[in-house]
N, C-alpha and C positions, 0 to 999 in steps of 0.2 A: 504494500500500500504506500502510495506517495502522498505526502501532505504539503499543500501549497498555501502560502499566505499572500493574498492579493493586496497590493498597496492601493491607495485611493485612486490614483490615475488609472490603474488596471480595471478597477470597478467601473469607473466612468467610461473607459474605452469598451468594456464589455457591453455596457448599456447602449453605447453608440454603434456597436457592431464593428469596431475597428481593431479588435484584438487579432493579431496575426494568426493565420490558420494553423500554423505549426504549434503555436502556444495553446490555442483553443483545443486542438486535438488532444493535448496532454491533460488539460483541465477536465474535459468531459468524460474521460475514461472512468468506467465503473470503479476502478481501484483507486481513484483519486479522491482525497478529502480536501475540500476547500474551506479555508478559514479567512476571516476578515477581522482585522483589529477593531476593537471598540473605538479606536481613534478615527477610523474611516467615516462612520456616520457623523461623528462630531465635526470632523473637518469639512465634510460636504455641507453641513448645516451652517457653519460659522465663517468659512473662508470666502471672501468676496469673489475670488476667481470661480468658485464652484456655485456660489449663489446666483451667478449669471445664468446657470443652467436651469434655474427655476424648479428644482426638485423640492417637493414637499417632504415633510418628515415621513409620511406614509409611503411616498414613492421610493424614498431611500430604503425603507425597510422591505418593500416589495422587491426591489432590485437585489438586495442582499440575500433574502431568504427564498423568494419564489423563483427569481431568474437564475440566481447562482446556486441556491441550495447550500449556502455557506453557513458555517458556525461562527459565532462571535468569539474572538480571543480577547479576554480581559487582560489588562495590564497587571502583571505580578511583580513581586519584589525581585525575583531573579532577572526579570527583563531590565529593571532599573540598574541592577548590578552589572549586567552586560553592557548597558548604555555607558556606564562609567568607565568600563574597560576599553570601549571602542576608540579607535583613533579619531582624532578631530582633524578634519580636512577643511581648510579655510574657505574652499569653494562650496562646501555643503554644510550649512549650519541650520537648515530647516528642522525644527523640533519634531514635527509629526513624522517626517521621513526617518529621522535618526532613531526615534523610539520604535517605529515599525521595523526598521532594520535590526534593532536590538532584540525585538520579539522573535524575529525569524531566526536569528543566530542562537538565541538562548533555547529555543524550542526545537532546533535542528529542522526547520521548515525550509522549503524552497520558496524564495520570494519571487513573486510575479510582479514585475514592474519595469517600465521603460525608461526611467530616469537614467540619463547617460553618466551620472556620477556614481550609480550603484556598483558598477564593476570594480571600482577601486577598493571595495570592501571584501572582494572575493579572497584576497590573500590573507584576510583576517577571519575567514571562516564562513562567509556568506555563500549560500547556494542560490543561484539566480537563474530564472527562466525568462528569457526575452532577448538578451543580447546576442 
């Protein structure tokens, strides 16, 4: 069984139908478990860039649970410990991203995300599907 953690942009791209076919093929396998950080619905609701999408709270929940069939991953203390251990890259200071990365690494999940700064974490233990 493969376990994937979708970052916020991957959830948005899933909704828009713009997830690359090779990525989607991995996610829809019956042996795949999809998780979404509790940070993702929070980020979608509060960030101006995502507010422009005009998703209601109900639509966000429908995307996460009905469309994706995802489970919510809460933030745990071990995720914060991993965040503290992670390298700090001056070109990547976004708090939501960094905590989602820490969750993926702490839980040994494969992160699904298109952010071009994510691959720099691979040498620190990140497993990544997209690049």
